[in-house]
PDB file with one MODEL, atoms N, CA, C and O in Angstrom:
MODEL        1
ATOM      1  N   MET A   1       0.863  -0.965  -0.129  1.00  0.00           N
ATOM      2  CA  MET A   1      -0.165  -0.100   0.065  1.00  0.00           C
ATOM      3  C   MET A   1       0.931   1.212   0.106  1.00  0.00           C
ATOM      4  O   MET A   1       1.823   1.339   0.946  1.00  0.00           O
ATOM      5  N   GLN A   2       0.584   2.328  -1.220  1.00  0.00           N
ATOM      6  CA  GLN A   2       1.304   3.440  -0.666  1.00  0.00           C
ATOM      7  C   GLN A   2       0.505   4.576  -0.063  1.00  0.00           C
ATOM      8  O   GLN A   2      -0.722   4.649  -0.141  1.00  0.00           O
ATOM      9  N   ARG A   3       1.141   5.297   0.434  1.00  0.00           N
ATOM     10  CA  ARG A   3       0.406   6.521   1.134  1.00  0.00           C
ATOM     11  C   ARG A   3       0.763   7.941   0.142  1.00  0.00           C
ATOM     12  O   ARG A   3       1.792   8.144  -0.503  1.00  0.00           O
ATOM     13  N   THR A   4      -0.245   8.670   0.244  1.00  0.00           N
ATOM     14  CA  THR A   4      -0.248   9.755  -0.725  1.00  0.00           C
ATOM     15  C   THR A   4      -0.537  10.967  -0.260  1.00  0.00           C
ATOM     16  O   THR A   4      -1.645  11.291   0.166  1.00  0.00           O
ATOM     17  N   THR A   5       0.469  11.709  -0.323  1.00  0.00           N
ATOM     18  CA  THR A   5       0.304  13.174   0.593  1.00  0.00           C
ATOM     19  C   THR A   5      -0.995  14.006  -0.464  1.00  0.00           C
ATOM     20  O   THR A   5      -0.887  14.201  -1.675  1.00  0.00           O
ATOM     21  N   PRO A   6      -2.083  14.360   0.341  1.00  0.00           N
ATOM     22  CA  PRO A   6      -2.823  15.389  -0.562  1.00  0.00           C
ATOM     23  C   PRO A   6      -2.264  16.594  -0.829  1.00  0.00           C
ATOM     24  O   PRO A   6      -1.446  17.253  -0.188  1.00  0.00           O
ATOM     25  N   GLY A   7      -2.967  16.856  -2.156  1.00  0.00           N
ATOM     26  CA  GLY A   7      -2.888  18.043  -2.894  1.00  0.00           C
ATOM     27  C   GLY A   7      -3.104  19.330  -2.339  1.00  0.00           C
ATOM     28  O   GLY A   7      -3.397  19.317  -1.143  1.00  0.00           O
ATOM     29  N   ILE A   8      -3.045  20.331  -2.838  1.00  0.00           N
ATOM     30  CA  ILE A   8      -3.643  21.886  -2.474  1.00  0.00           C
ATOM     31  C   ILE A   8      -5.208  21.566  -3.028  1.00  0.00           C
ATOM     32  O   ILE A   8      -5.957  22.263  -2.344  1.00  0.00           O
ATOM     33  N   ASP A   9      -5.739  21.031  -3.693  1.00  0.00           N
ATOM     34  CA  ASP A   9      -6.964  21.117  -3.843  1.00  0.00           C
ATOM     35  C   ASP A   9      -8.020  20.304  -3.476  1.00  0.00           C
ATOM     36  O   ASP A   9      -8.894  19.745  -4.140  1.00  0.00           O
ATOM     37  N   ILE A  10      -7.666  20.360  -1.778  1.00  0.00           N
ATOM     38  CA  ILE A  10      -8.500  19.480  -0.875  1.00  0.00           C
ATOM     39  C   ILE A  10      -9.871  20.258  -0.851  1.00  0.00           C
ATOM     40  O   ILE A  10      -9.957  21.485  -0.877  1.00  0.00           O
ATOM     41  N   GLY A  11     -10.852  19.445  -0.803  1.00  0.00           N
ATOM     42  CA  GLY A  11     -11.993  20.237  -0.382  1.00  0.00           C
ATOM     43  C   GLY A  11     -12.816  20.956  -1.595  1.00  0.00           C
ATOM     44  O   GLY A  11     -13.885  21.540  -1.420  1.00  0.00           O
ATOM     45  N   LYS A  12     -12.173  20.827  -2.810  1.00  0.00           N
ATOM     46  CA  LYS A  12     -12.781  20.961  -3.938  1.00  0.00           C
ATOM     47  C   LYS A  12     -13.318  19.711  -4.790  1.00  0.00           C
ATOM     48  O   LYS A  12     -12.693  18.650  -4.799  1.00  0.00           O
ATOM     49  N   TYR A  13     -14.397  19.877  -5.438  1.00  0.00           N
ATOM     50  CA  TYR A  13     -15.467  18.785  -5.695  1.00  0.00           C
ATOM     51  C   TYR A  13     -15.940  19.077  -7.112  1.00  0.00           C
ATOM     52  O   TYR A  13     -16.805  19.923  -7.338  1.00  0.00           O
ATOM     53  N   GLY A  14     -15.338  18.342  -8.079  1.00  0.00           N
ATOM     54  CA  GLY A  14     -15.720  18.389  -9.399  1.00  0.00           C
ATOM     55  C   GLY A  14     -17.093  17.605  -9.430  1.00  0.00           C
ATOM     56  O   GLY A  14     -17.725  16.982  -8.577  1.00  0.00           O
ATOM     57  N   GLY A  15     -17.342  17.964 -11.091  1.00  0.00           N
ATOM     58  CA  GLY A  15     -18.753  16.911 -11.463  1.00  0.00           C
ATOM     59  C   GLY A  15     -20.103  17.988 -11.225  1.00  0.00           C
ATOM     60  O   GLY A  15     -20.052  19.165 -10.870  1.00  0.00           O
ATOM     61  N   ASN A  16     -21.168  17.258 -11.511  1.00  0.00           N
ATOM     62  CA  ASN A  16     -22.110  17.468 -11.866  1.00  0.00           C
ATOM     63  C   ASN A  16     -23.143  17.782 -10.346  1.00  0.00           C
ATOM     64  O   ASN A  16     -24.325  17.472 -10.493  1.00  0.00           O
ATOM     65  N   THR A  17     -22.818  18.262  -9.192  1.00  0.00           N
ATOM     66  CA  THR A  17     -23.425  17.795  -8.263  1.00  0.00           C
ATOM     67  C   THR A  17     -23.438  19.261  -7.584  1.00  0.00           C
ATOM     68  O   THR A  17     -22.360  19.841  -7.460  1.00  0.00           O
ATOM     69  N   VAL A  18     -24.634  19.876  -7.140  1.00  0.00           N
ATOM     70  CA  VAL A  18     -24.994  21.027  -6.182  1.00  0.00           C
ATOM     71  C   VAL A  18     -25.541  20.574  -4.621  1.00  0.00           C
ATOM     72  O   VAL A  18     -26.424  19.777  -4.303  1.00  0.00           O
ATOM     73  N   TRP A  19     -24.827  21.245  -3.963  1.00  0.00           N
ATOM     74  CA  TRP A  19     -25.046  21.167  -2.777  1.00  0.00           C
ATOM     75  C   TRP A  19     -26.212  22.056  -2.008  1.00  0.00           C
ATOM     76  O   TRP A  19     -26.265  23.285  -2.032  1.00  0.00           O
ATOM     77  N   LEU A  20     -26.938  21.365  -1.467  1.00  0.00           N
ATOM     78  CA  LEU A  20     -27.952  22.530  -0.742  1.00  0.00           C
ATOM     79  C   LEU A  20     -28.456  21.899   0.728  1.00  0.00           C
ATOM     80  O   LEU A  20     -28.717  20.753   1.094  1.00  0.00           O
ATOM     81  N   ALA A  21     -28.465  23.381   1.482  1.00  0.00           N
ATOM     82  CA  ALA A  21     -28.640  23.191   2.633  1.00  0.00           C
ATOM     83  C   ALA A  21     -30.393  23.405   3.093  1.00  0.00           C
ATOM     84  O   ALA A  21     -31.023  24.243   2.449  1.00  0.00           O
ATOM     85  N   CYS A  22     -31.007  22.741   4.041  1.00  0.00           N
ATOM     86  CA  CYS A  22     -32.278  22.746   4.332  1.00  0.00           C
ATOM     87  C   CYS A  22     -32.248  24.257   5.100  1.00  0.00           C
ATOM     88  O   CYS A  22     -31.232  24.544   5.733  1.00  0.00           O
ATOM     89  N   PRO A  23     -33.297  25.155   5.041  1.00  0.00           N
ATOM     90  CA  PRO A  23     -33.256  26.515   5.707  1.00  0.00           C
ATOM     91  C   PRO A  23     -33.813  25.845   7.246  1.00  0.00           C
ATOM     92  O   PRO A  23     -33.580  26.372   8.334  1.00  0.00           O
ATOM     93  N   GLY A  24     -34.315  25.028   7.115  1.00  0.00           N
ATOM     94  CA  GLY A  24     -35.292  24.625   8.490  1.00  0.00           C
ATOM     95  C   GLY A  24     -34.193  23.834   9.190  1.00  0.00           C
ATOM     96  O   GLY A  24     -33.551  24.440  10.047  1.00  0.00           O
ATOM     97  N   CYS A  25     -33.904  22.609   8.949  1.00  0.00           N
ATOM     98  CA  CYS A  25     -32.768  22.126   9.725  1.00  0.00           C
ATOM     99  C   CYS A  25     -31.160  22.126   9.442  1.00  0.00           C
ATOM    100  O   CYS A  25     -30.280  21.683  10.180  1.00  0.00           O
ATOM    101  N   ARG A  26     -31.041  22.662   8.340  1.00  0.00           N
ATOM    102  CA  ARG A  26     -29.671  22.457   7.927  1.00  0.00           C
ATOM    103  C   ARG A  26     -28.844  21.640   7.328  1.00  0.00           C
ATOM    104  O   ARG A  26     -27.658  21.798   7.039  1.00  0.00           O
ATOM    105  N   THR A  27     -29.574  20.727   7.154  1.00  0.00           N
ATOM    106  CA  THR A  27     -28.948  19.759   6.435  1.00  0.00           C
ATOM    107  C   THR A  27     -28.664  19.450   4.923  1.00  0.00           C
ATOM    108  O   THR A  27     -29.526  19.573   4.053  1.00  0.00           O
ATOM    109  N   TRP A  28     -27.138  18.962   4.647  1.00  0.00           N
ATOM    110  CA  TRP A  28     -26.940  19.518   3.509  1.00  0.00           C
ATOM    111  C   TRP A  28     -26.871  18.217   2.690  1.00  0.00           C
ATOM    112  O   TRP A  28     -26.301  17.171   3.000  1.00  0.00           O
ATOM    113  N   PHE A  29     -27.640  18.529   1.472  1.00  0.00           N
ATOM    114  CA  PHE A  29     -27.635  16.996   0.654  1.00  0.00           C
ATOM    115  C   PHE A  29     -27.696  17.468  -0.734  1.00  0.00           C
ATOM    116  O   PHE A  29     -28.268  18.512  -1.050  1.00  0.00           O
ATOM    117  N   PRO A  30     -27.019  16.582  -1.674  1.00  0.00           N
ATOM    118  CA  PRO A  30     -26.690  16.704  -3.009  1.00  0.00           C
ATOM    119  C   PRO A  30     -28.024  16.799  -4.071  1.00  0.00           C
ATOM    120  O   PRO A  30     -28.903  15.985  -3.790  1.00  0.00           O
ATOM    121  N   VAL A  31     -28.305  17.674  -5.253  1.00  0.00           N
ATOM    122  CA  VAL A  31     -28.991  17.436  -5.986  1.00  0.00           C
ATOM    123  C   VAL A  31     -28.502  17.431  -7.633  1.00  0.00           C
ATOM    124  O   VAL A  31     -27.291  17.446  -7.851  1.00  0.00           O
ATOM    125  N   SER A  32     -29.154  17.416  -8.417  1.00  0.00           N
ATOM    126  CA  SER A  32     -28.398  17.817  -9.575  1.00  0.00           C
ATOM    127  C   SER A  32     -28.746  19.505  -9.998  1.00  0.00           C
ATOM    128  O   SER A  32     -29.580  20.257  -9.493  1.00  0.00           O
ATOM    129  N   PRO A  33     -27.927  19.718 -10.933  1.00  0.00           N
ATOM    130  CA  PRO A  33     -27.657  21.308 -11.450  1.00  0.00           C
ATOM    131  C   PRO A  33     -29.171  21.877 -11.981  1.00  0.00           C
ATOM    132  O   PRO A  33     -29.523  23.036 -12.199  1.00  0.00           O
ATOM    133  N   ARG A  34     -29.769  20.868 -12.076  1.00  0.00           N
ATOM    134  CA  ARG A  34     -31.121  20.896 -13.087  1.00  0.00           C
ATOM    135  C   ARG A  34     -31.888  21.724 -12.013  1.00  0.00           C
ATOM    136  O   ARG A  34     -32.924  22.299 -12.346  1.00  0.00           O
ATOM    137  N   MET A  35     -31.480  21.796 -10.903  1.00  0.00           N
ATOM    138  CA  MET A  35     -32.505  22.195  -9.414  1.00  0.00           C
ATOM    139  C   MET A  35     -32.537  23.522  -9.213  1.00  0.00           C
ATOM    140  O   MET A  35     -33.495  24.049  -8.647  1.00  0.00           O
ATOM    141  N   LEU A  36     -31.216  24.390  -9.773  1.00  0.00           N
ATOM    142  CA  LEU A  36     -31.107  25.675 -10.019  1.00  0.00           C
ATOM    143  C   LEU A  36     -31.597  26.392 -10.883  1.00  0.00           C
ATOM    144  O   LEU A  36     -31.298  27.580 -10.999  1.00  0.00           O
ATOM    145  N   ALA A  37     -32.540  25.703 -11.723  1.00  0.00           N
ATOM    146  CA  ALA A  37     -33.323  26.694 -12.968  1.00  0.00           C
ATOM    147  C   ALA A  37     -34.573  27.032 -12.666  1.00  0.00           C
ATOM    148  O   ALA A  37     -35.348  26.215 -12.169  1.00  0.00           O
ATOM    149  N   PRO A  38     -34.930  28.352 -12.946  1.00  0.00           N
ATOM    150  CA  PRO A  38     -36.225  29.026 -12.356  1.00  0.00           C
ATOM    151  C   PRO A  38     -37.127  28.227 -12.464  1.00  0.00           C
ATOM    152  O   PRO A  38     -37.614  28.030 -11.351  1.00  0.00           O
ATOM    153  N   ALA A  39     -37.791  27.444 -13.517  1.00  0.00           N
ATOM    154  CA  ALA A  39     -38.674  26.404 -13.399  1.00  0.00           C
ATOM    155  C   ALA A  39     -38.798  24.972 -12.425  1.00  0.00           C
ATOM    156  O   ALA A  39     -39.763  24.227 -12.258  1.00  0.00           O
ATOM    157  N   ALA A  40     -37.607  24.927 -11.943  1.00  0.00           N
ATOM    158  CA  ALA A  40     -37.135  23.640 -11.214  1.00  0.00           C
ATOM    159  C   ALA A  40     -38.498  23.276 -10.125  1.00  0.00           C
ATOM    160  O   ALA A  40     -39.205  24.158  -9.637  1.00  0.00           O
ATOM    161  N   PRO A  41     -38.620  22.283  -9.958  1.00  0.00           N
ATOM    162  CA  PRO A  41     -39.509  21.919  -8.489  1.00  0.00           C
ATOM    163  C   PRO A  41     -39.045  22.078  -7.186  1.00  0.00           C
ATOM    164  O   PRO A  41     -37.832  21.883  -7.122  1.00  0.00           O
ATOM    165  N   PRO A  42     -39.559  22.358  -6.139  1.00  0.00           N
ATOM    166  CA  PRO A  42     -39.229  22.894  -5.010  1.00  0.00           C
ATOM    167  C   PRO A  42     -38.028  21.282  -4.425  1.00  0.00           C
ATOM    168  O   PRO A  42     -38.246  20.081  -4.589  1.00  0.00           O
ATOM    169  N   ALA A  43     -37.216  21.755  -3.968  1.00  0.00           N
ATOM    170  CA  ALA A  43     -36.477  20.377  -3.259  1.00  0.00           C
ATOM    171  C   ALA A  43     -37.063  20.127  -1.944  1.00  0.00           C
ATOM    172  O   ALA A  43     -37.812  20.882  -1.325  1.00  0.00           O
ATOM    173  N   CYS A  44     -36.553  18.765  -1.528  1.00  0.00           N
ATOM    174  CA  CYS A  44     -37.399  18.354  -0.334  1.00  0.00           C
ATOM    175  C   CYS A  44     -36.080  17.881   0.127  1.00  0.00           C
ATOM    176  O   CYS A  44     -35.158  17.428  -0.550  1.00  0.00           O
ATOM    177  N   CYS A  45     -36.176  18.120   1.765  1.00  0.00           N
ATOM    178  CA  CYS A  45     -35.180  18.151   2.621  1.00  0.00           C
ATOM    179  C   CYS A  45     -35.216  16.408   3.116  1.00  0.00           C
ATOM    180  O   CYS A  45     -36.128  15.986   3.827  1.00  0.00           O
ATOM    181  N   PRO A  46     -33.973  15.425   2.565  1.00  0.00           N
ATOM    182  CA  PRO A  46     -34.182  14.287   3.281  1.00  0.00           C
ATOM    183  C   PRO A  46     -34.206  13.592   4.791  1.00  0.00           C
ATOM    184  O   PRO A  46     -34.329  12.417   5.140  1.00  0.00           O
ATOM    185  N   ALA A  47     -34.029  14.875   5.563  1.00  0.00           N
ATOM    186  CA  ALA A  47     -34.070  14.837   7.036  1.00  0.00           C
ATOM    187  C   ALA A  47     -35.602  14.909   7.871  1.00  0.00           C
ATOM    188  O   ALA A  47     -36.339  14.102   8.436  1.00  0.00           O
ATOM    189  N   CYS A  48     -35.594  16.662   7.528  1.00  0.00           N
ATOM    190  CA  CYS A  48     -36.934  17.076   7.723  1.00  0.00           C
ATOM    191  C   CYS A  48     -38.570  17.007   7.126  1.00  0.00           C
ATOM    192  O   CYS A  48     -39.656  17.144   7.689  1.00  0.00           O
ATOM    193  N   HIS A  49     -38.113  16.682   5.501  1.00  0.00           N
ATOM    194  CA  HIS A  49     -38.869  16.586   4.799  1.00  0.00           C
ATOM    195  C   HIS A  49     -39.516  17.789   4.203  1.00  0.00           C
ATOM    196  O   HIS A  49     -40.440  17.759   3.390  1.00  0.00           O
ATOM    197  N   ARG A  50     -38.833  19.045   4.776  1.00  0.00           N
ATOM    198  CA  ARG A  50     -39.296  20.138   4.341  1.00  0.00           C
ATOM    199  C   ARG A  50     -38.999  20.788   2.561  1.00  0.00           C
ATOM    200  O   ARG A  50     -37.925  20.699   1.965  1.00  0.00           O
ATOM    201  N   GLU A  51     -40.377  21.468   1.976  1.00  0.00           N
ATOM    202  CA  GLU A  51     -40.034  21.542   0.635  1.00  0.00           C
ATOM    203  C   GLU A  51     -39.291  22.859   0.663  1.00  0.00           C
ATOM    204  O   GLU A  51     -39.641  23.474   1.671  1.00  0.00           O
ATOM    205  N   PHE A  52     -38.507  23.452   0.037  1.00  0.00           N
ATOM    206  CA  PHE A  52     -38.200  24.721  -0.306  1.00  0.00           C
ATOM    207  C   PHE A  52     -37.508  25.045  -1.828  1.00  0.00           C
ATOM    208  O   PHE A  52     -37.052  24.127  -2.510  1.00  0.00           O
ATOM    209  N   SER A  53     -37.492  26.130  -2.169  1.00  0.00           N
ATOM    210  CA  SER A  53     -36.512  26.225  -3.365  1.00  0.00           C
ATOM    211  C   SER A  53     -35.122  26.743  -3.435  1.00  0.00           C
ATOM    212  O   SER A  53     -34.824  27.754  -2.799  1.00  0.00           O
ATOM    213  N   ALA A  54     -34.369  26.199  -4.071  1.00  0.00           N
ATOM    214  CA  ALA A  54     -32.993  26.204  -4.284  1.00  0.00           C
ATOM    215  C   ALA A  54     -32.223  27.493  -4.133  1.00  0.00           C
ATOM    216  O   ALA A  54     -30.999  27.485  -4.008  1.00  0.00           O
ATOM    217  N   LYS A  55     -33.164  28.949  -4.150  1.00  0.00           N
ATOM    218  CA  LYS A  55     -32.728  30.117  -3.686  1.00  0.00           C
ATOM    219  C   LYS A  55     -32.746  30.502  -1.878  1.00  0.00           C
ATOM    220  O   LYS A  55     -32.054  31.224  -1.159  1.00  0.00           O
ATOM    221  N   GLU A  56     -34.041  29.505  -1.630  1.00  0.00           N
ATOM    222  CA  GLU A  56     -33.854  29.838   0.081  1.00  0.00           C
ATOM    223  C   GLU A  56     -32.363  29.232   0.719  1.00  0.00           C
ATOM    224  O   GLU A  56     -31.805  29.740   1.692  1.00  0.00           O
ATOM    225  N   SER A  57     -31.947  28.276   0.110  1.00  0.00           N
ATOM    226  CA  SER A  57     -30.844  27.368   0.454  1.00  0.00           C
ATOM    227  C   SER A  57     -29.548  28.524   1.086  1.00  0.00           C
ATOM    228  O   SER A  57     -28.992  28.204   2.136  1.00  0.00           O
ATOM    229  N   SER A  58     -29.203  29.618   0.501  1.00  0.00           N
ATOM    230  CA  SER A  58     -28.081  30.267   0.438  1.00  0.00           C
ATOM    231  C   SER A  58     -28.252  30.720   2.088  1.00  0.00           C
ATOM    232  O   SER A  58     -27.393  31.416   2.630  1.00  0.00           O
TER     233      SER A  58
ENDMDL
END
């Protein structure tokens, strides 16, 4: 087994995932980037089941 030293890009994630935080319980969960579109349906928190728009997550 080889040990690798982390680079300077720790904490940066690439790909097609957007993370939202529930405004009610502050649980973070991944969603598709399509959820940021103006006509997107509301997101639903997996912890408290509250529905909210992606704009409320900030």
